[in-house]
Structure formats: structure tokens, C-alpha cells
C-alpha angles and dihedrals in degrees: 000000000000123000094255094056089044093051091047092049090048094050091051094049089046093047092051096043101043097061091044091051093045091051095049092096092060094044096048111081122197117260118234110223131180118236092246091056096040098093093054093044097045099039123181112260123167090222094064135070118214127211120189116208118197128213091260092053101256114147125216127188156344098213143082118303139213117206115211135170092260096047143288125314115202125206087240088072096255125129126204117198115232094246094055098051112107103163145351121218120205119202125188113234107162115163116254090233094053089050093052092047094047099095094051092043091052091052090050091049092050091055089064118195091340099117093173091059092049093051090046090051093045095108090047091049092052094046090046094051095046092047091051100049096091092051093041094049089049095051091046092049090052091048090054091053091053116103122254115278105245119211113187114207115230112234 
């Protein structure tokens, strides 16, 4: 493929993807979740930042959260009572180094406790990880551009 065709193809792909990415916030509606189902829906992932917004519009976070029967405790030390929680915003913030190592880590985890297999496949793991870096970084970059996932808490 010559450079002119490559540039033309790149521009077409970018021209199609960029408007789609920028309009995601208007296309994504907030999910309404009951308090009893909130813990299962929100989860607690180290690759996400959580922000809590109250009914008065006050914002707490970013940080990790713990959902209890009384309210939400944030890693910042703030506590938001259950009656005041209006919505939770979840933002993706995975480290770039974790994203680059993800293919190799997935292969090691799939080998289970078979250390011999993991050592035998070490060159394959390294080559796979290096080959996947451009794709992985592209996907991670797009995930960072996506808007926050919004979960509205049902009264």
C-alpha cells in the first residue's frame, strides 16, 4: 500500500470515527438503578474513578467508592448519605503501562498455575505484547475519550 492510499484511508477512518466519538455523550443515556442493585451495577474497579453528585448538585470525588446501606463512602474521606445521592459518574483511567502489558498478562493468567508452560511461552508472550502495543494504545486512547458512564440512583 503506497503512502497516498494509506493517508487517504486514515483520513476516511478518522473522519468517520471522530464525529462518532464526540457525539457519544449525547447518545448515552443515564441508567436508572435502584439502591439495592447499585453495588452490582457500579462495581469497584481500580481502573475507574468514581464521582458522586448529590441532589443539590454538589460533587464529590474523584476516587474509589464503597456503597453501604447508609450511603456512599469515598476514598477521599467524604461520606454522602443515601438520601442525597442523585447520580454516580464512572470514568475510565487505566494506566498506559497496564494497557500495554494486558495481552501478555492475559496469556500468563490463562496458563493458570502451569509455570513450565508460561516459561516455555515467554518469547511468544513478549512478541505478542510488542505486536499488540499499537492496537492496545489506540483502544485505550479511545476509551479515555469516551464520556463518563452515568448511573442515576432511583429515589
